[in-house]
TIDO-113797 format. One line per 8 residues: number of its first residue (from 1); for each residue x, y, z of C-alpha. Coordinates in steps of 0.2 Angstrom, whole numbers, plus 2048, in hexadecimal, padded with zeros to 3 digits. Each point is the difference from the previous one (the first is absolute). Layout:
BEGIN
NUM	X/Y/Z ~ ... .
This chain:
BEGIN
1	800/800/800 ~ 806/811/7FB ~ 806/80A/80F ~ 802/812/7F9 ~ 7F3/80B/7F7 ~ 80A/800/7EF ~ 800/7ED/800 ~ 7EE/7FE/803 .
9	7FC/80D/7F2 ~ 80B/7F6/7F5 ~ 7F7/7F0/803 ~ 7EF/809/7FE ~ 805/806/7EE ~ 806/7EF/7FB ~ 7F0/7F8/805 ~ 7F6/80E/7F7 .
17	80A/7FD/7F0 ~ 7FD/7ED/801 ~ 7ED/803/801 ~ 800/80C/7F1 ~ 809/7F3/7F6 ~ 7F4/7F2/804 ~ 7F1/80C/7FC ~ 809/804/7EF .
25	802/7ED/7FC ~ 7EE/7FD/805 ~ 7FA/80E/7F4 ~ 80A/7FA/7F2 ~ 7F9/7EE/801 ~ 7EF/807/800 ~ 803/80A/7F1 ~ 807/7F1/7F7 .
33	7F1/7F5/804 ~ 7F4/80E/7F9 ~ 80B/801/7F1 ~ 7FF/7ED/7FC ~ 7EE/800/803 ~ 800/7F3/80E ~ 807/7F2/7F4 ~ 801/7F1/80C .
41	80A/7F6/7F4 ~ 80D/80D/7FE ~ 801/803/813 ~ 802/7ED/803 ~ 80E/7FF/7F3 ~ 809/80F/807 ~ 7FF/7F8/812 ~ 806/7EF/7F9 .
49	80F/809/7F8 ~ 804/80A/80F ~ 7FF/7F0/80B ~ 80B/7F7/7F4 ~ 80D/80E/800 ~ 800/800/813 ~ 802/7ED/802 ~ 80D/800/7F2 .
57	7F6/7F5/7F4 ~ 7FE/7F1/80C ~ 7F5/7F2/7F9 ~ 7F0/804/80A ~ 7F3/7FF/7F2 ~ 7FA/7F2/7F5 ~ 809/808/7F2 ~ 810/7FF/808 .
65	7FD/7EF/806 ~ 7FD/7FA/7EF ~ 812/804/7FB ~ 806/7F4/80E ~ 809/7F0/7FA ~ 7F4/7F4/80A ~ 7F0/808/7F8 ~ 807/7FE/7EE .
73	802/7ED/803 ~ 7F4/7F4/7F7 ~ 7F3/7F8/80B ~ 809/7EF/7FF ~ 811/807/804 ~ 7F8/80A/80E ~ 7F8/7F0/808 ~ 811/7F8/800 .
81	808/80E/809 ~ 7F2/803/80D ~ 800/7ED/805 ~ 810/803/809 ~ 7F9/80D/80B ~ 7F9/7FB/811 ~ 7EF/806/804 ~ 805/80F/80B .
89	80B/807/7F2 ~ 7F2/7FC/7F3 ~ 7F4/80B/80A ~ 80D/80E/802 ~ 802/800/7EC ~ 7ED/801/7FE ~ 7FE/80E/80C ~ 80F/80B/7FA .
97	7FE/7FD/7ED ~ 7EF/805/7FB ~ 803/7FC/7EE ~ 803/7ED/805 ~ 7F2/7FF/80C ~ 7F3/7F9/7F3 ~ 80E/7F8/7F6 ~ 805/7F5/80E .
105	7EE/7F8/801 ~ 805/7F6/7F1 ~ 810/7FA/809 ~ 7F7/7F8/80F ~ 7FE/7EF/7F8 ~ 812/7FE/7FB ~ 805/806/811 ~ 7F5/7F4/80A .
113	804/7F1/7F6 ~ 813/802/803 ~ 7FC/7FE/812 ~ 7F3/7F1/7FE ~ 807/7F6/7F1 ~ 810/7F6/7FF ~ 807/801/7EE ~ 80C/7F4/7F8 .
121	80A/800/7F0 ~ 802/7F2/7F4 ~ 80D/7F8/80B ~ 7F5/800/80F ~ 809/80D/809 ~ 7F7/80D/80A ~ 7FF/812/7F9 ~ 807/80E/80A .
129	7F1/80B/7FD ~ 7F5/7F2/809 ~ 7FD/7FE/812 ~ 80F/801/80C ~ 7FA/7F5/80E ~ 80C/7F5/809 ~ 7F5/7F0/7FC ~ 804/802/7EE .
137	7F2/80B/7FB ~ 7ED/800/801 ~ 7F3/7FB/7F2 ~ 7F0/808/806 ~ 7FC/804/7EE ~ 804/7F9/7EF ~ 7FE/80E/7F4 ~ 7FB/812/7FF .
145	7EE/7FC/7FE ~ 7FF/7F8/811 ~ 80B/80E/807 ~ 7F2/80C/7FA ~ 7F3/7F6/808 ~ 80A/800/811 ~ 801/812/7FF ~ 7ED/803/7FD .
153	7FC/7F4/80E ~ 80B/80A/80C ~ 7F4/80F/7FF ~ 7F1/7F5/805 ~ 808/7F3/80C ~ 7F8/7FF/811 ~ 7EF/807/7F9 ~ 7FB/812/804 .
161	80E/808/80B ~ 7FB/812/7FD ~ 811/804/7FA ~ 805/812/7FD ~ 800/806/7EE ~ 808/811/7FB ~ 7F6/80D/7F6 ~ 80C/7FD/7F2 .
169	7FC/7EE/7FF ~ 7ED/804/800 ~ 801/80C/7F2 ~ 80B/7F4/7F6 ~ 7F2/7F2/802 ~ 7F3/80C/7F9 ~ 80B/805/7F1 ~ 806/7EE/7FC .
177	7F7/7F2/80A ~ 80A/7F2/7F7 ~ 811/809/802 ~ 80D/800/80E ~ 7F5/809/80D ~ 809/7F7/80F ~ 812/804/7FA ~ 803/80C/80F .
185	7FC/7F2/80C ~ 80C/7F3/7F8 ~ 80F/805/80A ~ 7F7/7FB/810 ~ 7FC/7EF/7F9 ~ 811/7FE/7F9 ~ 808/803/811 ~ 7F5/7F3/807 .
193	805/7F3/7F2 ~ 812/804/803 ~ 7FF/7FD/812 ~ 7F6/7F0/7FD ~ 80B/7F8/7F2 ~ 811/807/801 ~ 800/805/813 ~ 806/811/7FB .
201	7FB/80E/80C ~ 80B/80F/802 ~ 802/805/811 ~ 801/813/804 ~ 80C/7FE/80F ~ 80F/7FE/7F4 ~ 804/7FF/7ED ~ 807/7EF/802 .
209	7F3/7F9/80B ~ 7F4/7F3/7F8 ~ 7F2/7F6/807 ~ 804/7ED/801 ~ 7FB/7F6/7F1 ~ 7F8/7F2/80A ~ 7F8/805/810 ~ 7F0/7FC/80A .
217	7F3/80E/802 ~ 804/809/7F0 ~ 7ED/803/7FD ~ 7F8/7F6/80E ~ 803/7F7/811 ~ 7F6/7F5/80B ~ 801/7FB/812 ~ 7F4/7F3/808 .
225	7F4/80F/805 ~ 802/80E/7F4 ~ 806/805/7EF ~ 809/80F/7F8 ~ 7FF/806/7EE ~ 808/80D/7F6 ~ 7F3/80B/7F6 ~ 800/80F/7F6 .
233	801/80D/80E ~ 7FA/812/7FE ~ 7FD/80A/7F1 ~ 80B/80F/805 ~ 813/802/7FF ~ 801/7F7/811 ~ 800/7EF/7F8 ~ 808/7FA/7F0 .
241	7F9/7F3/7F4 ~ 802/7ED/800 ~ 7F8/7FD/811 ~ 806/80D/80D ~ 7F3/7FE/80D ~ 7FC/7F2/80C ~ 7EF/7F7/804 ~ 7FE/7F4/80E .
249	7F2/7F4/806 ~ 7FD/7F2/80D ~ 800/7FF/812 ~ 805/810/808 ~ 7FF/7FE/813 ~ 813/802/802 ~ 801/810/7F5 ~ 809/7F8/7F2 .
257	7F4/807/7F3 ~ 806/812/803 ~ 7F0/809/800 ~ 802/806/812 ~ 7F2/7F5/807 ~ 7FF/7EE/806 ~ 7F3/7FA/7F4 ~ 7FE/7F3/7F3 .
265	7FF/804/7ED ~ 7F8/7F3/7F5 ~ 806/809/7F0 ~ 80F/809/7FA ~ 801/812/806 ~ 80C/80D/7FB ~ 80B/807/80E ~ 800/813/802 .
273	810/808/7FA ~ 808/807/810 ~ 811/7FA/7FD ~ 807/80F/7F7 ~ 7FD/80A/7F0 ~ 806/7F7/7F0 ~ 804/7EF/808 ~ 7FE/7F0/7F6 .
281	7FE/7EF/808 ~ 80A/7F3/7F7 ~ 7FF/7F1/80C ~ 7F4/7FA/80D ~ 803/7F2/80D ~ 7F2/7F8/80B ~ 806/7F7/80F ~ 7F7/7F5/80D .
289	7FD/7EE/804 ~ 7F4/7F4/809 ~ 803/808/811 ~ 7F4/80F/7FC ~ 80D/80D/7FE ~ 803/80B/7F0 ~ 809/80F/7FA ~ 804/808/7EF .
297	80F/808/7F7 ~ 800/80C/7F1 ~ 810/805/7F6 ~ 800/810/7F7 ~ 809/805/7F1 ~ 80B/80C/80A ~ 807/7F1/80A ~ 7F6/803/810 .
305	7F6/7F3/809 ~ 7EF/802/809 ~ 7F9/7F3/80C ~ 7EF/7FF/80A ~ 7F7/7F2/809 ~ 805/7F6/80F ~ 80F/807/809 ~ 802/7F0/80B .
313	813/7FA/801 ~ 805/810/7F6 ~ 7FB/7F9/7EF ~ 7FC/813/7FA ~ 812/806/804 ~ 7FA/80F/809 ~ 807/7FB/812 ~ 7F8/806/810 .
321	7F5/80F/800 ~ 800/80E/80D ~ 7F8/7F5/80D ~ 80C/7F2/7FD ~ 7F2/7F6/7F8 ~ 7FF/7F7/7EF ~ 7F1/808/7F9 ~ 7F7/7FA/7F1 .
329	800/80C/7F1 ~ 7EF/801/7F7 ~ 807/80B/7F2 ~ 810/7FF/7F5 ~ 80E/808/80A ~ 812/802/7F9 ~ 80E/7F6/809 ~ 80B/80D/806 .
337	80E/7F4/804 ~ 802/7FD/7ED ~ 7FF/812/7FA ~ 812/801/7FC ~ 7FF/7EF/7F6 ~ 7F9/7FF/7EE ~ 7F7/7EF/800 ~ 7FB/7F6/7F0 .
345	7F7/7F2/807 ~ 7F5/7FC/810 ~ 7FA/7EF/807 ~ 7F4/7FC/80E ~ 7FF/7F0/80A ~ 7F4/7FA/80D ~ 809/80A/80F ~ 80F/807/7F7 .
353	804/80C/7F2 ~ 80F/804/7F5 ~ 807/80C/7F2 ~ 80D/800/7F3 ~ 809/810/7FD ~ 807/807/7F0 ~ 812/7FB/805 ~ 7FA/7ED/802 .
361	800/801/813 ~ 7F2/7F7/80A ~ 7F7/807/810 ~ 7F4/7F6/80A ~ 7F5/803/80F ~ 7F2/7F8/80A ~ 7FF/7F0/809 ~ 810/7F5/800 .
369	7FD/7F1/80C ~ 802/7F4/7F1 ~ 810/809/7F9 ~ 7F6/807/7F1 ~ 808/811/802 ~ 811/7F9/7FC ~ 809/80A/80E ~ 808/7F1/809 .
377	7F4/7FF/80E ~ 7EE/7FE/804 ~ 7FC/811/807 ~ 7F3/80B/7F9 ~ 805/810/7F7 ~ 7F5/810/801 ~ 80A/80A/7F4 ~ 808/7FB/7EF .
385	812/7F8/802 ~ 80B/7FB/7F2 ~ 804/7ED/7FD ~ 812/7FE/7FF ~ 803/7EE/805 ~ 803/7F1/7F5 ~ 80A/80A/7F3 ~ 7F0/809/7FB .
393	809/811/803 ~ 80B/7FD/7F1 ~ 7F1/7FB/7F5 ~ 7F5/80B/7F6 ~ 7EF/7FA/803 ~ 7F2/804/7F3 ~ 7F0/7F7/806 ~ 7F9/7FB/811 .
401	7F1/7F5/805 ~ 7FA/7FC/812 ~ 7F5/7F1/805 ~ 7F9/7FC/811 ~ 810/7FD/80A ~ 80E/801/7F2 ~ 808/80B/7F3 ~ 807/7FE/7EF .
409	80A/80C/7F6 ~ 809/800/7EF ~ 810/809/7FB ~ 806/807/7EF ~ 80B/7F1/7FE ~ 7F0/7F4/800 ~ 803/7F9/811 ~ 7F2/7FD/80D .
417	802/803/813 ~ 7F4/7F9/80D ~ 7FE/801/813 ~ 7F3/7FE/80D ~ 7F7/7F1/806 ~ 805/7F1/7F6 ~ 7F1/7F6/804 ~ 7F8/7F6/7F2 .
425	810/803/7F5 ~ 7FB/812/7FB ~ 813/806/801 ~ 804/7F4/7F2 ~ 810/7FB/809 ~ 807/7F7/80F ~ 801/809/810 ~ 804/7FF/812 .
433	7F3/7FF/80D ~ 7FD/80D/80D ~ 808/7FF/811 ~ 7F0/7FC/807 ~ 7EE/801/7F9 ~ 7F3/806/80C ~ 7EF/802/7F7 ~ 80A/803/7EF .
441	7F3/7FD/7F3 ~ 7F4/807/7F4 ~ 7ED/800/7FE ~ 7FA/7F2/7F5 ~ 7F0/800/7F6 ~ 7F2/7F5/804 ~ 802/7EE/7FC ~ 809/7F1/808 .
449	80C/80C/809 ~ 7F3/80D/804 ~ 80B/808/80F ~ 80F/80A/803 ~ 80E/7F4/7FD ~ 80E/801/80D ~ 810/7F6/804 ~ 802/7F4/80D .
457	811/808/807 ~ 7FD/80C/80E ~ 80B/80A/80B ~ 805/7FA/811 ~ 7F3/802/80E ~ 801/811/809 ~ 804/800/812 ~ 7F5/80B/80C .
465	80F/80A/806 ~ 805/804/7EE ~ 7EE/805/7FD ~ 801/80C/80F ~ 810/808/7FA ~ 7F8/804/7EF ~ 7F0/807/808 ~ 80A/80B/80C .
473	80B/806/7F1 ~ 7F1/804/7F6 ~ 7F8/80A/80E ~ 80F/80A/802 ~ 801/804/7EE ~ 812/7F8/7FF ~ 802/7FA/7EE ~ 812/7FA/803 .
481	7FA/7F6/80F ~ 7F2/7F8/7F6 ~ 80C/7FB/7F2 ~ 80C/7F9/80D ~ 7F2/7F6/808 ~ 7FB/7F9/7EF ~ 812/7FC/7FB ~ 802/7F6/810 .
489	7F1/7F6/7FB ~ 806/7FE/7EE ~ 7F1/809/7FA ~ 80A/80D/7F5 ~ 7F9/804/7EF ~ 811/7FF/7F8 ~ 801/7F0/7F6 ~ 80E/7F8/7F5 .
497	7F5/7F7/7F4 ~ 802/805/7EE ~ 7ED/802/7FF ~ 803/811/807 ~ 80C/807/7F3 ~ 800/800/7ED ~ 807/7F1/7F7 ~ 801/7FC/7EE .
505	7F6/7F1/7F9 ~ 80E/7F5/7FA ~ 7F4/7F4/7F5 ~ 7FD/80F/7F4 ~ 812/804/7FD ~ 802/801/7ED ~ 7EE/805/7FD ~ 7FE/813/7FE .
513	7F0/805/80A ~ 7F7/80F/7FC ~ 7F0/7FF/80C ~ 7FA/7F9/810 ~ 7F0/7FE/80A ~ 7FE/7FB/812 ~ 7EF/7F8/804 ~ 7F9/7FA/811 .
521	80A/7F0/801 ~ 808/7FE/7EF ~ 80B/80A/7F4 ~ 802/803/7ED ~ 80F/805/7F6 ~ 800/806/7ED ~ 810/7FE/7F5 ~ 805/80A/7F1 .
529	7F8/7F5/7F3 ~ 7EF/7FF/808 ~ 802/7F0/80A ~ 7F7/7FF/811 ~ 807/7F7/810 ~ 7F6/7FD/80F ~ 804/7F9/812 ~ 7F9/7FF/811 .
537	7EF/7F8/805 ~ 7F7/7F6/7F3 ~ 7EF/801/809 ~ 7F2/801/7F4 ~ 80C/7FE/7F2 ~ 807/812/801 ~ 811/7FB/7F9 ~ 7F8/7FA/7EF .
545	80A/7F0/7FF ~ 7F1/7F5/7FF ~ 800/7FA/812 ~ 7FE/806/812 ~ 812/7FD/805 ~ 80B/80E/807 ~ 811/805/7F8 ~ 80E/807/80B .
553	80A/805/7F0 ~ 7FA/809/7F0 ~ 7F8/7F5/7F4 ~ 7FB/805/7EE ~ 7EE/7FF/7FB ~ 801/7F4/7F2 ~ 7EE/802/7FA ~ 805/811/7F9 .
561	80F/7F8/7F6 ~ 7F5/7F3/7FA ~ 7F3/80D/7F9 ~ 80F/80B/7FA ~ 7FA/80E/80A ~ 80B/80E/807 ~ 7FA/80A/80F ~ 800/813/801 .
569	7F8/804/811 ~ 7FB/7F5/80F ~ 7FA/800/812 ~ 800/7F5/80F ~ 7F2/801/80D ~ 7F9/7F5/80E ~ 802/7EE/7F9 ~ 7FC/806/7EE .
577	80A/807/7F1 ~ 7FC/80B/7F0 ~ 80B/803/7F1 ~ 7FF/809/7EF ~ 809/7FB/7F1 ~ 808/80A/7F2 ~ 7F0/7FF/7F6 ~ 7F5/807/80D .
585	7F8/7EF/806 ~ 7FC/7FE/813 ~ 804/7EF/809 ~ 7FB/7FB/811 ~ 803/7F2/80C ~ 7FF/7FC/813 ~ 7F1/802/80B ~ 7F1/805/7F5 .
593	7F1/7FF/80B ~ 7F3/80E/801 ~ 806/806/7EF ~ 810/808/806 ~ 80A/7FB/7F1 ~ 7F2/803/7F3 ~ 7FE/7EE/7FB ~ 7EE/7FE/806 .
601	7F8/7FA/810 ~ 801/7ED/7FD ~ 813/7FF/801 ~ 807/7FF/811 ~ 812/7FF/7FB ~ 80C/7FC/7F1 ~ 812/7FB/801 ~ 804/805/7EE .
609	7FE/811/7F7 ~ 7EF/803/7F8 ~ 7FB/80E/7F4 ~ 7F5/80D/807 ~ 7F2/806/7F5 ~ 7F9/811/804 ~ 7F2/7FF/7F3 ~ 808/80B/7F3 .
617	809/7F7/7F1 ~ 809/811/7FC ~ 806/802/812 ~ 813/800/804 ~ 807/802/811 ~ 810/808/806 ~ 800/7FE/812 ~ 7F9/7F5/80E .
625	7FF/801/813 ~ 7FB/7F3/80D ~ 7F9/802/812 ~ 7F8/7F3/80B ~ 7EE/7FF/7F9 ~ 801/80B/7F2 ~ 80B/805/7F1 ~ 802/80D/7F3 .
633	804/800/7ED ~ 805/810/7F7 ~ 7FC/801/7ED ~ 80A/808/7F2 ~ 7F2/80C/7FE ~ 801/806/812 ~ 7F0/7F7/806 ~ 801/7F5/810 .
641	7F8/7F0/804 ~ 7FD/7F9/812 ~ 7FF/7ED/804 ~ 7F8/7FC/811 ~ 7FE/80D/80D ~ 803/806/811 ~ 7F2/800/80C ~ 7FC/812/806 .
649	7F3/806/80D ~ 7FE/7EF/808 ~ 7FD/7F6/7EF ~ 808/7F0/7FC ~ 80F/7FF/7F4 ~ 7FE/7FD/7EE ~ 7F5/808/7F2 ~ 7F2/809/808 .
657	7F7/805/7F0 ~ 7EF/7F6/801 ~ 7FB/807/7EF ~ 80D/7F6/7F8 ~ 7FA/7F1/7F6 ~ 803/7EF/806 ~ 80C/7FC/7F2 ~ 80A/810/803 .
665	804/7FC/812 ~ 812/7FE/805 ~ 805/809/7EF ~ 80A/810/7FF ~ 7F5/80F/803 ~ 803/811/7F7 ~ 803/80F/80B ~ 7F3/80B/7F7 .
673	804/812/7FF ~ 813/7FE/803 ~ 80F/802/7F4 ~ 812/802/806 ~ 806/80C/7F4 ~ 7F0/80B/7FD ~ 801/812/807 ~ 7F1/803/80B .
681	7FA/80E/80B ~ 808/800/811 ~ 7F3/7FE/80E ~ 7FF/80E/80D ~ 7FE/7FD/812 ~ 7F0/807/806 ~ 802/80D/80E ~ 7F1/802/80A .
689	7FE/812/807 ~ 7F9/801/811 ~ 7F3/80E/802 ~ 804/80C/80E ~ 7F6/7FC/80F ~ 7FA/80D/80C ~ 803/7FD/812 ~ 7FC/80B/80F .
697	7F5/810/803 ~ 80C/80B/7F6 ~ 800/7F6/7F0 ~ 7ED/7FE/801 ~ 7FB/812/802 ~ 80E/808/7F7 ~ 80A/80F/804 ~ 7F4/80E/7FE .
705	7F2/7F8/80B ~ 80D/7FD/80D ~ 805/812/800 ~ 7EE/805/802 ~ 7FD/7F5/80E ~ 80F/807/808 ~ 7FA/812/7FE ~ 7EF/7FB/807 .
713	808/7F8/810 ~ 80B/810/803 ~ 7F1/80B/7FE .
């Protein structure tokens, strides 16, 4: 600010000169407009010329885009170029190059067929422009005509989903009903297809971080009580295409559905987006078992992990709250202990959970009494802790799966590590027994062994004096004294058994494994050529070897080799298994009662893989998930089928639709109105505003009447 009179006068004169200059420019523009007679075309041309001069002739218009090399390519050459672009980059090109937006609509079939069709030359070698799957490529379509049919089915899969349609698409449909009106929606479907077939999903946490190729919970996940399903998410910028939101349903008494209430949900319901702006969900994991506990994990594209449900034994990874309690979480909550780690995979067991980071490290937390955490002891872990034993610290882990009391992981080198309770042979290797086994076991489904199986060995009997020492130490809050008393009785949770730390499965040496699935009491492993190996309990024929015998070491399922079938995705549940081959056919084996496998109501179990028919000859599956009394099948068009069902609101398990015809009972049922990749409107939580209630004499009469009464009383 000017301090002297001369400086203030000088600043005033400068401001006056600027005002006069602006006025003169305005008058000149007005005279020029009158001279041209309000010629809109000339004015627009002058404006365009001025803008181009200011921006130094940048290609911002269709005229300038037409001179770009990509636009001048013929449609067949452009199709060959565009097929190498991932869905995310395809969408970026269609948004930034307005001249290519409509032209790209004709390249969709070529782009999608390169993800679905395995191409071979005259010598039988696979073409480089075909699928890049590790199992040798998919063949979900045989020609471009079938690829076009798949593309058309994707917009109507799942029935009426109320998907969002842009104004531009609506106008395009009116002008050309038979044209590429849905071209703008194609990047969303292409992203879904790439995740389903190639396993490609770019993570936002790093340029080099990619989602694992074979992983459980890519689109859906099941526990014995509830289910999680990726779905389109909101229609605003808070969610991306390809299924960015989450829907849940089933039993909700433990808060595992994430709606903020302990209520059951019979049908899928979309979670409200209170997890952050612009956050996409790329993996879901539903944990729980037959002991009536359940929790859920969600993985975002930024590498963060959310958990909710039962906090018992620390399975949520949040630790103690302010009141030194393990409080259940009824809504998704970020795990703060992992905020400095970028995760690429999550897994949930019955009472424990785990994550895999971008660097290939493994963190576990929750109940560890059976050594399922891999930390060298049988203690519970309330916060995530890295697994470093058994040489796993030097390995780069890319995939993880958790069962009832055991854990499986695969490494970049194709090795499989296992740890946890080795009962039934679920570890696929030999192991040493625990130091003592007091009530070490797992819940077994109904049947001949319908009880909690324990081991005969028990700790030595506790003397009365030793018990008094422990009670006194507990009353005095002496943790060290408690541990000393327990050590004196040989009741420590430290255990030298190799069930408590990771160990490689030696029998799979020489076989490069790419995927694992840990069930309730059996396990499954997939090799790079699509071969499936199973081991563990053979109850109800869950191993698929044609008998009910258990296996302590991995055995290849020969039935698939006999049919020359290669597996692409698979899942192990409670005494049942599902798999999808490279042509989209679903196979099921194991316990089949109550329609849980989609094989009908008349079959109780099957010891060999059987083909599952969903009632649609053109349906092709890309993913499957098993629970206890139900399972899910995800289609190439984004639709979802459910087999069996979880009893909610006090109802029995199984299909509860009484309107289904008798010949349709026990078969897969379409979840009508749901499609994974469709963009849908995000639901809004209803906020009930409470009306202001008047209490007391002042509120009832008002201020003026109270003043009048006060004046009368004084008078």
